[in-house]
VOVEX-872372 format. One line per 4 residues: for each residue x, y, z of N, C-alpha, C, O. Coordinates in steps of 0.2 Angstrom, whole numbers, padded with zeros to 4 digits. Layout:
BEGIN
X:Y:Z:X:Y:Z:X:Y:Z:X:Y:Z | ...;
//
This chain:
BEGIN
0112:-0018:0195:0114:-0011:0196:0116:-0008:0189:0117:-0002:0189 | 0118:-0012:0184:0121:-0009:0178:0116:-0005:0174:0118:-0001:0171 | 0110:-0007:0174:0105:-0004:0170:0104:0003:0172:0103:0008:0168 | 0105:0005:0179:0104:0012:0181:0109:0016:0178:0108:0022:0176;
0115:0014:0178:0121:0017:0175:0120:0019:0168:0121:0024:0165 | 0117:0014:0164:0115:0015:0157:0110:0020:0156:0111:0025:0152 | 0105:0020:0160:0100:0026:0160:0103:0033:0161:0101:0037:0158 | 0108:0033:0166:0111:0039:0167:0115:0042:0161:0115:0048:0160;
0118:0037:0158:0122:0039:0152:0118:0042:0147:0119:0046:0143 | 0112:0038:0146:0107:0040:0140:0104:0047:0142:0104:0051:0137 | 0103:0048:0148:0100:0055:0150:0105:0061:0149:0103:0066:0147 | 0111:0059:0150:0117:0064:0149:0120:0064:0142:0124:0068:0141;
0117:0060:0137:0119:0060:0131:0119:0067:0127:0114:0071:0128 | 0124:0068:0123:0124:0075:0120:0119:0075:0114:0120:0071:0109 | 0114:0079:0115:0109:0079:0110:0111:0083:0103:0110:0089:0103 | 0115:0080:0099:0117:0083:0093:0111:0083:0088:0106:0080:0089;
0112:0088:0083:0106:0088:0078:0104:0082:0075:0098:0080:0074 | 0109:0078:0073:0108:0071:0070:0104:0067:0075:0099:0063:0073 | 0106:0067:0081:0102:0063:0086:0095:0065:0087:0090:0061:0088 | 0094:0072:0087:0087:0074:0088:0083:0072:0082:0077:0071:0083;
0086:0073:0076:0082:0071:0070:0080:0064:0070:0075:0062:0068 | 0085:0059:0073:0083:0052:0073:0077:0051:0078:0073:0047:0077 | 0077:0055:0084:0072:0054:0089:0065:0056:0086:0060:0053:0086 | 0066:0062:0082:0059:0065:0079:0057:0060:0074:0051:0059:0074;
0061:0057:0070:0059:0053:0065:0056:0047:0068:0051:0044:0065 | 0059:0044:0073:0056:0038:0076:0049:0039:0079:0045:0035:0078 | 0048:0045:0082:0042:0047:0085:0037:0048:0079:0031:0045:0080 | 0039:0051:0074:0034:0052:0068:0032:0046:0065:0026:0044:0063;
0037:0041:0064:0036:0035:0061:0031:0030:0065:0027:0027:0063 | 0032:0031:0072:0028:0027:0076:0021:0030:0076:0016:0026:0076 | 0020:0036:0076:0014:0039:0075:0010:0037:0069:0004:0036:0069 | 0014:0038:0063:0011:0036:0057:0009:0028:0057:0004:0027:0054;
0013:0024:0060:0011:0017:0060:0004:0016:0064:0000:0012:0062 | 0004:0020:0070:-0003:0019:0074:-0009:0022:0070:-0014:0019:0070 | -0008:0027:0066:-0013:0030:0062:-0015:0025:0056:-0021:0024:0055 | -0010:0022:0053:-0011:0017:0048:-0015:0011:0051:-0019:0008:0047;
-0013:0009:0056:-0016:0003:0059:-0023:0005:0061:-0028:0000:0061 | -0024:0011:0063:-0031:0013:0065:-0036:0013:0059:-0041:0011:0059 | -0033:0016:0053:-0037:0016:0047:-0038:0009:0044:-0044:0008:0043 | -0033:0005:0044:-0034:-0002:0041:-0038:-0006:0046:-0042:-0011:0044;
-0038:-0005:0053:-0042:-0009:0058:-0049:-0007:0057:-0053:-0012:0058 | -0051:-0001:0055:-0058:0000:0054:-0061:-0002:0047:-0067:-0002:0046 | -0056:-0004:0042:-0059:-0006:0036:-0060:-0013:0036:-0059:-0017:0040 | -0063:-0015:0030:-0066:-0022:0030:-0060:-0027:0028:-0060:-0033:0028;
-0054:-0024:0026:-0048:-0028:0024:-0044:-0030:0031:-0038:-0032:0030 | -0046:-0028:0037:-0042:-0029:0043:-0040:-0037:0043:-0035:-0038:0047 | -0045:-0041:0041:-0043:-0049:0042:-0037:-0050:0038:-0033:-0055:0041 | -0035:-0047:0032:-0030:-0049:0028:-0023:-0046:0031:-0018:-0049:0030;
-0024:-0040:0035:-0018:-0037:0037:-0016:-0040:0044:-0010:-0041:0045 | -0021:-0042:0048:-0019:-0045:0055:-0017:-0052:0054:-0016:-0055:0058;
//
C-alpha cells in the first residue's frame, strides 16, 4: 500500500520552475534519443551501434 501514497505525493508535488525545466529536459532528451536511434537504425552502421 506504500506505493499508492508515494504516487499521491508525486501528483501533489509543487511544480517549481526548476522542476518543470527538469521534466521538459527529460522529455526532450528522451525524444532526441528515439530520433537518433531511428536514424542510426535505418543506416548501414546499425550493426556496430546495437
